[in-house]
C-alpha positions as CSV (number, residue, x, y, z in Angstrom):
1,M,-63.6,48.6,63.3
2,R,-62.0,49.4,66.1
3,K,-64.1,51.0,69.3
4,P,-62.9,53.9,71.0
5,L,-62.5,52.9,75.2
6,L,-64.6,54.5,77.4
7,L,-63.0,57.1,79.5
8,L,-65.7,58.7,81.1
9,A,-66.1,59.1,84.9
10,L,-68.4,56.4,86.5
11,P,-71.7,57.7,87.2
12,A,-72.4,57.8,90.6
13,A,-75.0,55.5,91.1
14,L,-72.4,52.6,89.8
15,V,-69.8,53.9,91.7
16,L,-71.7,53.6,95.0
17,A,-72.9,49.6,93.7
18,A,-69.2,49.1,93.2
19,C,-68.4,50.7,96.6
20,G,-71.4,49.6,99.0
21,D,-74.1,48.2,98.6
22,K,-73.4,44.4,96.9
23,T,-77.7,43.4,97.1
24,A,-78.2,43.2,93.3
25,A,-81.5,45.5,92.9
26,P,-84.6,43.8,91.2
27,D,-84.9,44.3,87.5
28,A,-88.2,44.4,85.7
29,A,-86.8,42.0,83.2
30,T,-86.0,39.1,85.5
31,P,-88.2,37.1,86.6
32,P,-89.7,36.8,89.9
33,D,-87.4,34.2,90.7
34,A,-84.1,35.9,90.0
35,Q,-85.0,39.4,91.7
36,A,-84.9,37.5,94.7
37,A,-82.3,39.7,97.2
38,H,-79.1,38.2,97.2
39,T,-76.1,40.1,99.0
40,F,-72.6,40.0,97.0
41,S,-69.6,39.7,98.4
42,P,-66.6,41.2,96.5
43,D,-64.8,38.2,96.9
44,I,-64.9,35.3,94.9
45,T,-67.3,32.9,96.7
46,A,-69.3,29.3,96.5
47,G,-72.6,31.0,97.7
48,D,-72.2,34.0,95.3
49,F,-71.5,31.8,92.1
50,G,-74.3,29.4,92.7
51,E,-76.5,32.3,93.1
52,M,-76.0,33.4,89.5
53,V,-76.1,29.6,88.6
54,R,-79.6,29.3,89.6
55,V,-80.5,32.0,88.7
56,L,-79.5,31.8,85.1
57,A,-80.3,28.4,84.8
58,S,-84.1,28.5,86.5
59,D,-86.8,27.7,83.8
60,E,-87.9,31.2,84.2
61,F,-84.9,31.7,81.8
62,E,-86.2,29.0,79.2
63,G,-83.2,27.6,78.9
64,R,-81.4,31.1,77.3
65,A,-81.6,30.3,73.5
66,P,-81.0,33.3,71.1
67,G,-83.9,35.7,69.7
68,T,-86.5,34.4,72.4
69,A,-88.0,36.0,76.1
70,G,-85.4,33.4,77.4
71,E,-82.1,35.9,76.0
72,D,-84.0,39.3,77.2
73,R,-84.5,38.0,80.7
74,T,-80.3,36.8,80.4
75,V,-78.9,39.7,78.8
76,E,-80.6,41.9,81.1
77,Y,-79.4,39.7,83.9
78,I,-75.9,39.9,83.1
79,K,-76.1,43.6,82.3
80,A,-77.6,44.8,85.5
81,Q,-74.8,42.4,87.3
82,F,-72.1,44.5,85.5
83,E,-73.5,48.2,86.4
84,R,-73.8,46.5,90.0
85,I,-70.3,45.9,89.9
86,G,-69.4,49.2,88.1
87,L,-68.1,47.9,85.1
88,Q,-68.4,50.2,81.8
89,P,-70.7,49.3,78.6
90,G,-68.3,48.1,75.7
91,G,-71.2,47.4,73.1
92,D,-72.5,49.5,70.8
93,N,-72.7,53.0,70.8
94,N,-71.9,52.8,74.5
95,D,-74.3,51.0,75.2
96,W,-73.9,47.0,77.4
97,Y,-74.8,45.4,74.0
98,Q,-73.4,44.2,70.8
99,T,-75.8,43.7,68.2
100,V,-75.2,40.3,66.4
101,P,-77.7,40.3,63.1
102,M,-78.4,36.7,62.6
103,V,-80.7,34.4,60.6
104,E,-82.4,31.8,62.5
105,T,-83.4,28.7,60.3
106,T,-85.9,26.1,61.4
107,A,-86.1,23.3,58.8
108,D,-89.1,21.1,58.4
109,P,-88.7,18.0,60.6
110,S,-90.8,16.3,58.1
111,T,-88.3,16.7,55.8
112,V,-86.6,12.8,54.2
113,L,-83.2,12.1,52.3
114,R,-83.9,9.9,49.6
115,L,-81.6,7.6,49.0
116,Q,-81.8,5.7,45.5
117,S,-78.9,2.5,45.1
118,S,-79.0,-1.2,43.5
119,A,-81.2,-2.2,46.5
120,G,-83.8,0.5,45.7
121,T,-85.2,3.3,47.1
122,R,-85.5,4.5,50.8
123,E,-86.4,7.3,52.9
124,L,-83.9,8.4,55.8
125,K,-86.1,9.9,58.8
126,F,-85.3,13.3,60.0
127,G,-83.5,12.8,63.7
128,D,-83.7,9.2,64.1
129,E,-81.3,7.9,60.7
130,M,-80.4,11.5,59.9
131,V,-80.0,15.7,60.3
132,I,-79.9,18.4,57.8
133,G,-80.1,22.0,57.3
134,T,-78.8,25.0,55.4
135,R,-76.8,28.1,56.1
136,T,-77.9,29.8,52.9
137,G,-81.1,32.0,54.4
138,Q,-83.0,30.1,51.1
139,A,-86.8,29.0,52.2
140,E,-86.4,25.8,49.9
141,I,-83.3,23.5,48.9
142,N,-84.3,21.5,46.4
143,V,-81.5,18.5,44.9
144,A,-82.4,15.1,42.7
145,D,-80.4,12.9,42.0
146,S,-77.2,13.9,43.2
147,E,-74.5,11.2,43.6
148,L,-72.7,10.4,46.5
149,V,-69.0,10.2,47.3
150,F,-66.7,9.2,50.0
151,V,-64.2,11.4,50.5
152,G,-62.7,9.8,53.8
153,Y,-62.4,12.7,56.4
154,G,-62.9,15.4,54.2
155,V,-59.8,16.8,54.3
156,D,-57.3,18.8,52.2
157,A,-54.2,19.5,54.5
158,P,-50.4,20.8,52.0
159,E,-48.9,20.7,55.0
160,Q,-49.5,17.2,55.9
161,N,-49.6,16.2,52.2
162,W,-52.6,15.0,52.2
163,N,-55.5,16.0,50.1
164,D,-58.6,13.4,50.4
165,Y,-60.0,15.6,47.4
166,A,-57.4,15.3,44.7
167,G,-58.5,14.9,41.2
168,L,-62.4,15.2,41.7
169,D,-65.0,17.2,40.4
170,L,-67.9,17.8,43.2
171,K,-70.5,19.6,40.7
172,G,-74.2,18.0,41.7
173,K,-71.8,15.8,44.5
174,T,-72.9,15.1,47.4
175,V,-69.4,13.9,49.9
176,V,-69.8,11.6,52.2
177,M,-67.2,11.9,55.1
178,L,-65.6,10.3,58.8
179,V,-65.3,12.7,61.6
180,N,-62.2,13.6,63.3
181,D,-58.5,13.8,61.8
182,P,-56.5,11.0,60.0
183,G,-54.9,8.5,62.1
184,F,-57.7,8.8,64.7
185,H,-59.7,5.2,63.5
186,A,-56.3,3.6,62.7
187,N,-55.0,4.9,66.2
188,D,-51.9,5.8,63.5
189,A,-50.2,8.4,65.6
190,T,-47.9,8.9,63.0
191,L,-50.8,11.1,61.1
192,F,-51.6,14.4,61.8
193,D,-51.4,15.3,65.8
194,G,-51.8,11.2,66.7
195,E,-55.3,11.0,68.8
196,K,-55.0,14.8,69.2
197,M,-57.6,16.2,67.4
198,T,-56.2,19.2,65.1
199,Y,-59.1,22.1,63.6
200,Y,-59.2,19.1,60.8
201,G,-61.0,16.9,62.7
202,R,-64.3,19.2,63.5
203,W,-67.1,19.0,61.8
204,T,-67.2,22.6,60.9
205,Y,-64.2,22.6,58.8
206,K,-65.1,19.8,56.6
207,F,-68.3,21.5,55.7
208,E,-66.6,24.4,55.1
209,E,-64.3,22.3,53.0
210,A,-66.5,20.8,50.9
211,A,-68.1,24.3,49.7
212,R,-64.9,25.3,49.1
213,K,-64.7,22.3,46.6
214,G,-67.8,23.1,45.2
215,A,-70.4,20.1,46.3
216,V,-74.1,20.8,46.4
217,A,-74.3,18.8,49.8
218,A,-71.9,17.1,52.7
219,L,-73.2,14.0,55.4
220,I,-70.9,13.2,57.7
221,I,-71.1,9.8,59.1
222,H,-71.4,9.9,62.9
223,D,-69.6,7.6,65.5
224,T,-69.4,8.3,69.0
225,P,-65.7,7.9,69.5
226,G,-65.0,10.2,66.7
227,A,-67.5,12.9,67.4
228,S,-66.9,12.6,71.5
229,Y,-70.8,12.4,71.7
230,G,-73.9,10.1,71.1
231,W,-76.1,10.7,68.5
232,D,-78.8,12.2,70.6
233,V,-76.4,15.3,71.2
234,V,-76.5,15.9,67.3
235,K,-80.0,15.1,66.9
236,N,-80.9,17.6,69.7
237,S,-78.6,20.3,68.3
238,W,-79.9,19.6,64.8
239,S,-83.6,20.0,65.6
240,G,-85.5,22.8,66.2
241,A,-84.3,26.8,65.3
242,Q,-81.0,27.2,63.7
243,F,-78.8,30.0,63.7
244,D,-76.1,31.8,61.8
245,L,-74.2,35.1,61.1
246,R,-75.7,37.0,57.9
247,A,-73.6,35.5,54.6
248,E,-72.9,39.8,54.2
249,D,-71.2,39.2,57.7
250,D,-69.4,35.4,57.6
251,P,-66.5,35.0,55.0
252,E,-66.8,31.6,55.0
253,P,-68.1,29.4,52.0
254,R,-71.4,27.8,52.8
255,L,-73.1,25.0,51.2
256,P,-76.8,24.4,50.1
257,A,-77.2,21.8,52.5
258,Q,-75.4,19.7,55.3
259,G,-75.5,17.4,58.0
260,W,-74.9,13.6,59.5
261,I,-75.8,10.5,59.5
262,T,-75.9,7.6,61.7
263,G,-73.6,5.2,61.6
264,D,-75.8,2.3,60.5
265,V,-77.3,3.9,58.0
266,A,-73.5,5.0,56.9
267,R,-72.7,1.2,56.7
268,Q,-75.9,0.3,55.2
269,L,-75.3,2.4,52.4
270,F,-71.3,1.2,51.8
271,A,-72.4,-2.5,51.7
272,E,-75.3,-1.5,48.8
273,A,-72.0,-0.1,47.1
274,G,-70.5,-3.5,47.3
275,L,-67.5,-1.7,49.8
276,D,-67.2,-2.5,53.7
277,L,-67.7,0.3,55.7
278,D,-64.6,-0.9,58.0
279,A,-62.0,-1.9,55.5
280,Q,-62.9,1.8,53.5
281,I,-62.0,3.5,56.7
282,K,-58.9,1.5,57.1
283,A,-58.4,2.9,54.0
284,A,-59.0,6.4,54.5
285,N,-56.2,6.4,57.0
286,T,-53.6,5.7,54.3
287,R,-51.9,8.7,52.4
288,D,-52.3,6.9,48.8
289,F,-56.4,7.3,49.7
290,K,-58.9,8.4,46.5
291,P,-62.5,9.4,46.6
292,V,-64.5,6.1,46.1
293,P,-68.1,6.4,44.1
294,L,-70.8,5.0,46.1
295,N,-72.7,4.4,43.6
296,A,-76.0,5.9,45.0
297,T,-77.8,9.2,44.3
298,V,-79.6,11.4,47.6
299,G,-82.2,13.9,46.5
300,F,-84.4,15.8,49.6
301,D,-86.4,18.9,49.1
302,L,-85.3,21.1,52.3
303,K,-88.2,23.1,53.3
304,S,-87.4,25.3,56.3
305,T,-88.6,28.6,57.8
306,I,-86.3,32.1,57.6
307,A,-86.3,34.6,60.0
308,E,-84.0,37.9,59.7
309,K,-83.1,38.6,63.2
310,S,-80.4,39.6,66.1
311,S,-79.2,38.3,69.4
312,R,-76.9,40.1,71.2
313,N,-72.8,39.7,73.4
314,V,-72.9,42.0,76.3
315,I,-69.7,43.4,77.1
316,G,-68.8,45.3,80.1
317,I,-65.1,47.0,80.9
318,L,-62.9,47.7,83.3
319,P,-60.5,50.7,82.5
320,G,-57.0,50.7,82.9
321,T,-55.2,52.9,85.2
322,E,-51.9,52.8,83.0
323,A,-52.5,51.2,79.5
324,P,-56.3,51.7,79.3
325,D,-55.8,50.8,75.4
326,E,-54.5,47.5,76.1
327,A,-56.8,44.6,77.7
328,I,-57.5,41.2,79.0
329,L,-60.6,39.5,78.0
330,Y,-62.5,37.3,79.7
331,L,-64.9,35.4,78.4
332,A,-68.3,33.2,78.6
333,H,-71.2,32.2,76.4
334,W,-74.7,32.9,77.9
335,D,-76.8,30.5,75.1
336,H,-78.3,26.8,75.7
337,L,-80.7,25.5,73.5
338,G,-83.9,26.6,74.8
339,K,-87.2,25.0,75.0
340,H,-88.0,21.6,72.6
341,E,-91.7,20.6,71.7
342,G,-92.9,17.3,72.9
343,E,-93.7,16.1,76.6
344,G,-91.9,15.7,80.2
345,D,-88.5,19.1,80.9
346,T,-88.4,20.2,77.8
347,I,-86.2,23.2,79.4
348,Y,-82.8,22.5,78.3
349,N,-81.1,24.6,81.2
350,G,-78.2,24.7,80.5
351,A,-76.8,24.5,84.5
352,I,-73.3,23.7,83.2
353,D,-73.2,24.4,79.9
354,N,-72.6,27.6,80.6
355,A,-74.3,29.3,83.5
356,T,-71.3,28.5,85.0
357,G,-68.8,30.2,82.5
358,V,-70.8,33.2,83.2
359,A,-70.9,33.0,87.0
360,G,-67.6,32.8,86.3
361,I,-66.8,35.7,84.6
362,I,-68.9,38.0,86.9
363,E,-67.4,36.9,90.1
364,I,-64.1,37.5,88.8
365,A,-65.2,41.4,87.1
366,E,-66.5,42.1,90.9
367,K,-62.7,41.2,92.6
368,F,-61.0,43.0,89.7
369,A,-63.5,45.9,90.3
370,T,-63.3,46.0,94.4
371,S,-59.4,44.9,94.6
372,E,-56.5,47.5,95.4
373,P,-54.5,48.8,93.0
374,K,-57.0,48.5,89.9
375,P,-55.5,47.0,87.2
376,K,-53.1,49.1,84.6
377,R,-54.5,47.2,81.5
378,S,-58.2,47.2,81.2
379,L,-59.8,44.3,81.8
380,V,-62.8,43.1,79.0
381,F,-65.4,40.9,80.2
382,L,-67.6,39.4,77.5
383,A,-71.1,37.2,77.1
384,V,-71.1,36.1,73.9
385,T,-74.8,34.5,72.1
386,L,-74.7,31.5,69.8
387,E,-71.9,29.6,70.9
388,E,-74.2,26.7,70.4
389,S,-74.9,27.7,67.4
390,G,-71.1,26.9,66.1
391,L,-69.5,30.0,68.4
392,L,-70.9,33.1,66.5
393,G,-71.4,35.3,68.8
394,S,-67.4,35.6,69.5
395,K,-67.2,35.3,65.7
396,Y,-68.9,38.9,65.3
397,Y,-66.9,40.1,68.4
398,V,-63.5,39.1,66.8
399,A,-64.3,41.0,63.7
400,Q,-65.5,43.6,65.8
401,P,-63.9,44.3,68.8
402,S,-64.0,46.9,71.8
403,I,-60.7,46.7,71.9
404,G,-58.6,46.1,68.9
405,L,-56.8,42.6,68.7
406,A,-53.6,43.5,68.0
407,Q,-54.0,45.4,71.6
408,T,-56.2,42.1,73.1
409,V,-52.7,40.3,75.5
410,G,-54.6,37.2,76.3
411,V,-58.2,35.5,76.3
412,I,-59.2,33.5,79.1
413,N,-62.5,31.2,78.3
414,L,-64.7,29.9,80.9
415,D,-66.8,26.9,79.4
416,A,-68.6,24.1,81.6
417,M,-67.2,24.4,84.5
418,S,-66.6,21.7,87.0
419,V,-68.8,22.0,90.1
420,A,-67.3,18.5,91.4
421,G,-65.2,19.6,94.3
422,P,-61.6,21.2,94.3
423,S,-59.0,18.7,92.2
424,R,-54.9,18.1,92.5
425,D,-55.4,18.5,88.5
426,F,-56.1,21.9,86.8
427,V,-57.3,20.5,83.2
428,V,-55.5,22.9,80.5
429,T,-57.5,22.1,77.1
430,G,-55.0,22.1,73.8
431,K,-52.0,22.3,76.4
432,G,-49.1,23.1,74.6
433,N,-50.7,26.1,72.8
434,S,-49.7,29.1,74.5
435,E,-47.5,30.8,77.3
436,L,-50.5,31.8,78.8
437,E,-50.4,28.4,80.6
438,D,-46.9,29.5,82.3
439,I,-48.8,32.3,84.2
440,L,-51.5,29.8,85.0
441,E,-49.1,27.1,86.2
442,T,-47.7,29.2,89.0
443,Y,-50.7,29.9,90.8
444,A,-51.6,26.4,90.1
445,T,-48.6,25.7,92.0
446,Q,-49.5,28.1,95.1
447,Q,-52.4,25.9,95.0
448,S,-50.4,22.3,94.8
449,R,-52.2,21.5,91.5
450,T,-50.9,19.8,88.3
451,L,-51.7,21.2,84.9
452,V,-52.8,18.9,82.9
453,E,-54.2,18.1,79.4
454,E,-58.0,17.0,78.8
455,G,-58.5,13.4,78.7
456,N,-59.8,13.0,75.5
457,T,-57.6,15.2,73.3
458,A,-59.6,13.5,70.2
459,G,-62.5,15.2,70.8
460,G,-61.2,18.2,69.9
461,F,-62.4,20.5,72.1
462,Y,-59.8,23.6,71.9
463,F,-61.5,23.5,68.6
464,R,-65.4,24.1,70.1
465,S,-65.1,26.6,72.2
466,D,-65.7,30.5,71.6
467,H,-62.2,30.8,72.8
468,F,-61.3,29.3,69.2
469,N,-62.3,32.5,67.2
470,F,-59.7,34.6,69.3
471,A,-57.2,31.9,68.4
472,K,-57.7,31.9,65.0
473,A,-57.2,35.3,64.9
474,G,-54.0,35.4,66.1
475,V,-54.6,36.3,70.2
476,P,-53.5,33.5,72.8
477,A,-56.3,31.7,74.3
478,L,-56.7,29.5,78.0
479,Y,-59.1,27.6,78.1
480,A,-58.8,25.7,81.7
481,K,-61.1,24.0,84.4
482,G,-60.8,21.6,87.4
483,G,-59.4,18.9,86.9
484,N,-60.7,15.0,87.3
485,D,-58.7,14.0,90.4
486,L,-60.3,15.1,93.1
487,V,-59.1,15.8,96.4
488,D,-62.0,14.0,97.8
489,G,-62.6,11.1,95.7
490,G,-59.2,11.0,93.4
491,T,-59.7,10.0,89.8
492,A,-62.6,7.2,90.9
493,G,-64.7,10.1,92.0
494,G,-63.4,12.7,89.0
495,K,-64.4,9.8,86.0
496,A,-68.2,9.1,87.9
497,A,-68.8,12.7,87.9
498,T,-67.4,12.9,84.4
499,D,-69.6,10.3,83.0
500,D,-72.9,11.6,85.5
501,Y,-72.4,15.4,83.5
502,A,-71.8,13.3,79.7
503,K,-75.6,12.2,80.5
504,R,-76.7,15.6,80.8
505,Y,-74.7,17.0,78.5
506,H,-77.6,18.9,76.0
507,Q,-80.0,17.3,77.6
508,P,-83.1,19.0,79.9
509,S,-81.2,17.3,83.5
510,D,-78.2,19.8,82.7
511,E,-79.6,21.8,85.9
512,Y,-78.4,23.4,88.9
513,N,-77.8,21.1,92.1
514,P,-77.8,23.1,95.2
515,D,-75.7,19.8,96.6
516,W,-72.8,20.2,94.0
517,N,-69.5,21.1,95.7
518,L,-68.2,24.9,94.6
519,D,-64.9,25.3,96.6
520,G,-63.0,23.7,93.0
521,V,-65.1,26.1,91.1
522,V,-64.0,28.9,93.8
523,Q,-60.5,27.8,93.6
524,D,-60.3,27.6,89.4
525,L,-61.5,31.3,89.5
526,E,-59.2,32.1,91.7
527,A,-56.4,30.7,88.9
528,L,-57.8,32.4,86.3
529,Y,-58.1,35.3,88.4
530,G,-54.5,35.4,89.0
531,V,-53.3,35.1,85.0
532,G,-55.1,38.2,84.6
533,R,-54.0,40.1,87.1
534,T,-50.5,39.3,86.3
535,L,-51.1,40.0,82.7
536,A,-52.7,43.7,84.1
537,D,-50.1,44.3,85.7
538,D,-46.7,43.5,84.4
539,G,-46.8,44.6,81.2
540,Q,-45.9,41.2,79.4
541,W,-47.3,40.6,76.0
542,P,-47.4,36.0,75.9
543,N,-47.2,34.8,72.7
544,W,-48.0,31.2,71.1
545,Y,-45.1,28.4,71.5
546,E,-43.0,27.8,68.9
547,G,-44.1,26.1,66.5
548,N,-48.3,26.6,67.1
549,P,-50.2,27.1,63.9
550,F,-51.2,30.7,65.4
551,K,-48.2,32.3,66.4
552,A,-47.8,33.9,62.5
553,A,-51.2,35.7,63.0
554,R,-50.0,37.4,66.3
555,D,-46.3,38.0,65.2
556,Q,-47.6,40.2,62.5
557,M,-50.7,41.6,64.0
558,R,-48.6,43.0,66.8
559,S,-45.9,44.3,64.1
560,E,-47.9,45.8,62.1
561,A,-49.8,47.7,65.7
562,G,-45.5,48.5,65.9
563,G,-45.4,46.1,69.2
564,T,-43.5,43.5,69.8
565,P,-44.6,39.9,69.3
């Protein structure tokens, strides 16, 4: 449902905040460390950016997990920044917040998977050998003696003449499948998009498709190249509380249970069935692949603690002076993994992922709010929740936007900004998608930079951040950030920085570092501000490039809205 855009006069206090004093007022909801005075500049600066990342990634924010005290501190801090800048609230009932109803599910870590094969029965341990969970909202899921079937990549793509489920009755059965796309493990560029992952390669799609086919459960075989991350990332991401939208707020199908198994577990499982895993992977990369029974069953008693809660998106709007009902949207997720049980450092601070993105949209918002002339179209600044739980906060916003999607000109997403210093290149994740890239190229050229695609196109990163929900709905969406060819250090320096972050990704060590070189972030934010400024003032409606699968949805929504695609 479309919500009305506020066009009321700004309160006097907000006008003064926007035009005069840039010192953030202390907020009782923020911890003492976050209340330290900092004078903000109207320009995009490394000092302002770094200060916001420092606060958001501090231990006092407890890893910013939804539904915790860390959420309260986080959303109050973002709200305070939006108020200071002089934005208007764009959430529910003219508030700053959009409530996102959610279900919190915590699987019992003592859960085991019981595998029965010709070799007998063995139990797989949660975390070490497998992870499993449910999205049903049920406190107990019991599965006994469910037949295991290998379904290759678990893909049904009619336009690719590909169906891994052909002729298969899955009633009561559990599917086992590979991560990534057909063609990936065989290095076959003729299948799907070759090395570049499509949405069919994402684990979220695979679970949805297994549910559509009627499976009782689904298990993905982990391998680091195919997933683009190690088993520890899977283990950490699936441990502890998991969040989801309520079933009534999410039309996508859900399995009773879903999870991952390690590559070693899979190799032994296949061997016990008299099968070679490598040979089956090779077969799964051919069009004549047929599902393979694994001559084994799985059983489990999955007990979970269920709680209905809510989280919050934070929405600030700068109304346009001439076309307030048309908007450019800047997006970043504020949530991270919170605190885990255990010894040592148990706070997952999420400094790069994604305190950097939140700080980035606030810096861009302040530049828009203090620049003259004011933008002709509106700017929406959206800090979303539950990204780490499956892009849920953005999915909810897409269903209930502050300004309708047909009138949303484009989306610019900031996620895990580069803090390695200025680069000669500008990485466009999913490069080749939309005309937003043409606008970005203008600003990159002014900075003597070249647009490049991401180094690991097989990772499917375009499908792994919040802009993707907008893309699926048809709205052109851009996800771009600093590259790997550093001005100081070249590609070797860029690789070292990337490798270092890979070790910190979804780990407690993703912490703020005062020694970061933030000059490159400033450069990135200036360019991304430029894209939004162009869209805000020149009246164009960028579209997807011809052949893009999201173009049809965009053309239809613009046509129905009476506009030009």
